[in-house]
N, C-alpha and C positions, 0 to 999 in steps of 0.2 A: 391287174393291180393287187387284188387280194392274194393271189398266188405268190407274187413277188415279196409281199410282206411276210408270208408264211415261210418262204425260203430263207429270208434274211434272219428270221427268228431261229430257224433250225441251224443255220451257220453259226450264229452266236452261241447257241447251246453246245454245238460241237467244240467250238473254241474254248468255251467255259469248261467243258468236260476235260479237254486236254490240259488246261491250266490247273484244274483241280488234281488231275492225275500226276502232273509234274510236282505239285506241292506235296502230295501224299508220298510220292517217291522220294522227294528231298527230305521230308520229315522222317521217313522210314530209314533213310541212309544215316541221318544224324543220330537217330535213336540207337541204331546198331553200333555206330561209332562210340556213343556214350556208354553203351553196355560194355564194349571192349575196354574203354578207359576205366570203367568201374572194376572189371575183373583184374586189370593190371595195376589198380590202385594209383592211377596217374593223377597228378595235380594239374588242375585247369583254372584259367582265369574266368571270373564271372563278374557281371555288372549288376548292381542293385538298381531295380526299376521302380518299385513301389512298396510301401509299407503295408502289411496286413496285420490282423489282430495278434497273431503269435509269431510273426516272422516277416520275411521279405519275399516279394516276387522278384526273381532275378532272370538274367539271360546267360546261357552258357552255350557256346557254339551256335548262336543264333536262335536257340529254342528256349522258351520260357521254362523256368525251374523254380523250385521253392526251397528256401532255407530258413529254418526256424531260428529264433533268437538264441536258443540253446546251442545251436551249431555255428554261431557266428565266431569270428576270430578272437573276440574277447567277451567277457561276461559282465553284466550289471546285476545288482541285487533285486531289481524288479523290472516289470515290463514297461512301466511308465518312463523309465530312463531311456529305453530304446525309442519310444515315441517322441521324446524330447530331442534326440539327436538325429532322428530319421530324415528330416528335411535336408540336413547337411550331408547325408550319405547317398542320396539319390545320384546315380551316375558314376559313383565311385567303383573302382575295380579292385577286387581281392582275389584270393586263391583258395580253391577247395578241392575236395575229392567227391566223386559221384558215389552216393551210397544206395540209390534206388533208381531203377528205370522200369517203368510200367509201359510196355509197348501198346497195349490195348487202350488204356486211358490217356496215353501220352503224358505221363506224369514223371517228373525227374526231381529227386531230392538231393541236396548238397550238404556237405559238412566242411566248414572252413575252420574248424577248431584244430588248427595245426600251426607250427612255427612259420611265420612269414614276415616278421617285422624286425628291423634293426632297433637297437636301443637309442632313444633320443638323447642328445647331449644338452642337458639343461644347465643354465648358469644361475647361481644365486644372485638375486638383484635384477634379473632380466624380466621384461614384461612379456606376457603371453596372453592371447585371447582364448577363452574357453566357453563351453556351453554349460549352463547350470542344469545338472541332471537330477538334482534332488535338493529340496529345501527343508531343513529341520529348524526347530526352535532355537538351536544353538549356533547354526551357521549354514553354509552352502557347500554342497559337493559339486565340483566343477571339473569337467573333462577338457584338459588343454591339448588333448590329441587333435582337437579341431584346428588349433593354431598351425599344425603341420599338414593340414588337409588329410589327416588320418594316415599319413605315410608310416608313422610309427605306432599305429594302433591307438588304444585308449591309454590316457595318462590322467587318472582321477586324483584330485587333491581336495583337502578340506580347508575352507576359509571360515574361521570363527566370525560371528557377527560383530565382535568387538574390533576386528581387523579391517572392517570396511572403511573406505574413504569417508572422511567427515562430511562430505557433500552428498553422500549416498544414503538413502533411507532403506533400511533392511526390508521394510514392508513392501517397498516398490520392486524388490528383486523377485522375479518369477522364474520358475523352472522352464527351460526351453529357450530362454533368452541368453544372449552372449554378454560377456563382461571381460574387462582386462584386469589381470592380476599379476602380482610379483611372486616369483618362485623363491621359496626360502630353503629348499633342500628337503631332506627326509628326516622324520623324527626317529626316536629310538626303536619304534616298531617297523621302520622302513616305509612308512606312509608319507606321501607328498604333502607338504605344508605350503599354503598360499596366503597371500595378504594383499591389501591395497595400502598398507601403512609403511612408509619408508623407514621408520624407526625400527620396525621388525627386521629389516634387512641388516641394520647395524648389529642387532643382537645375533643374527645368523652368522655374521662375519666375525663376531667376537670383540667388537670395539668397546661397548660399555663394560664388558667383563674385565677388560684390561685396565680399567680406570681405578681399580682397587688400590687404596693407599694414597690417592691424590686428593688434594683440596679443590673443591669446585664451588662455583656460585650456584645458588638454588633460589628459585622464585617461589614464594608462598601463595597458595591458592585459597579458595574459600574453605571455611570450617565445615560447610555443609556437604562437601564431597568426601568419599572414603579416604582414609589415611594414606593409602598407597597412590592416590591420585592428587593429593593436595600439594605435594612438593615436586617441582619440575626442575630437573638438573640440566643446566646449560640450555634451557628453553626447549628441550627435546625429549629427555628421558624421565620416566616416572621414578620418584624416589620415596622412601619411607624412613623417617627419622626414628632411630632406635633409642629408647631411653630406659635404662635399667641400672641396678646398683653396681653392676660390674663396670659399666662405662662412667657412671657418676656415683662413686661410693658414698659421698656425703651430701649430695644435693639432687637426687633423682626426682623427688616429688616437686622440688622447686623448678627444675628444668621442664617437667611435665606441664606445670602451670604456665610457664613462660612460653612453651610451644603452642599451647592452646590460645594464648593471648596474641600470638603473632598476627598482625593485620594482613589482609589480602594485598598482594603486590609487593610485600617486603622482600628484599634481597638479603640472603644470609649465606654464611660460609659453612660448608660441611665437608667432612672427610668421608670418602667412600670406603666403607668397611667390607662390603661384600655385595652379593646380588642373589636374587631369586630368578633364575633363568626361565623357569616355567611360567612365572607370572610377569616376567620382564620388568622387574623392579630393582632399583639400586638401594642397598641398605646404607643409611647415612648416620653419621655422628655429627650433631650440631656443635660447631666450634664457636660458642657464644662470645668468647673473649676476642675472637677474630672477626666480630661483626663488622661488615664493610659499611661504608657510607651508602645511604639509600640511593640507588640508581635504578632506572628502568632497565630491564633485561634486554628488551628488543631494541634494535637500532645500534647495538654494539657489536663489534667484531669479536671473534673467538679469542684473540690475543688480549682483548680488554677485559674479558670475563674470567680468564684463568690466570692463576699465579704462574710465575715463570717456569718452575719445574713441572707443573701439571701440563702446561702448554707443550713443553719439550716432549714429555711422555706421550701426550695425545697425538702429536704430529708423528712421532715414531710409530705409534700403533697404526695410524692412518696410512702411512707410507708402506708399512709391512703388508697391510691388507690389500692395498691397491696393487702391490707387486704380486700377491698371491692370485688375485683375480685376473691380472694380465697373463700370468703363467698358465692358468687354465685355458 
C-alpha cells in the first residue's frame, strides 16, 4: 500500500517535470522569436492586461510584457490621466515594437509610440461620450477617444465649466467618470472644444454671427446679473446693449438710465450691431422708439418674435447651415 502511494507520487512528479520542461521550451521559443522581431524592428499586436504604477502589464505572442505610459501610442500630461482611463483600456489591442528582451529574467519591454490610428471624422453638433481625465477650476479635460473604443486613439478636448448642462453640478463631476458632450470643432490653436450647451453649437455653425443688421426681440433679465447675461436674444442667445455717444449723440445718459430702469421680463426691440465670438455675446442697440407691446417671450413661435425681414434672413441662415452639415 505504502509503495503504491510512493510510486504514484513519483509518476506525478515525472509528469510535472515534463510539463515544466514543455513550458520552459515554449517560453524559450517565444523569447527567441521576440528577439528576432526586435532585431527586425517588426510591429506586433499586444493586449493590455493590467495597469501598474508607471505603465501597463501586457501580453505579446502569449508572453507577459511591460509597456510604460511614456511608450504608449499617445501621451497625457500626467500619470493620473492614465489611471483614469486604465479601466477602459483593459483588453484593448494596440501595436508596438519590441525594444528589450531579457532571456534570463524573462522580461520584455514594448514601445507603441508609432503611427497606428486613422483620424476620426468628428461632426460639429454631434454627441460623443468621453472620460474625464483632468479637472481644473475652470473646466474639464475629456478624452472622447473612449467613444470610439480607442480605435482612433486619444482625442482630448476642453469643456469650460460655464458650458456644462444647466442640470449638471460642476462639483459633482469627477475625473475618471464618463460624460456626454457636444463637439464644437477646433479653436485657433487647433485644440478640440467641447460643450453641453446647444447654443454653443449655433455659434460654432455661425448662426448668431449672421444676425448682424437684423431687428430682434430681446427679453430683459434681472439687474443683479452681469450686463452680458441680462439680455436674452430670441430666448436663446446672450446679448449686451451698447450705449455710447456714437449710437445716441444727444441722449446717451438718458438711454443709460432707461436701460437700468427696464423691469425684469420686459420685451424690447434691438438691432444686432455685432458680436463677441469669444464670449458668445451679441452686441445690441436698443430701438426704444420701436418698443413692442409687452408680451411673454416663451410660448411664442419664431415667426411671432421676429419681424418679417429678420425672419427671412434667419431662415436663410438656418437653411444654409443645415445644408453645410448635410454636405459633411
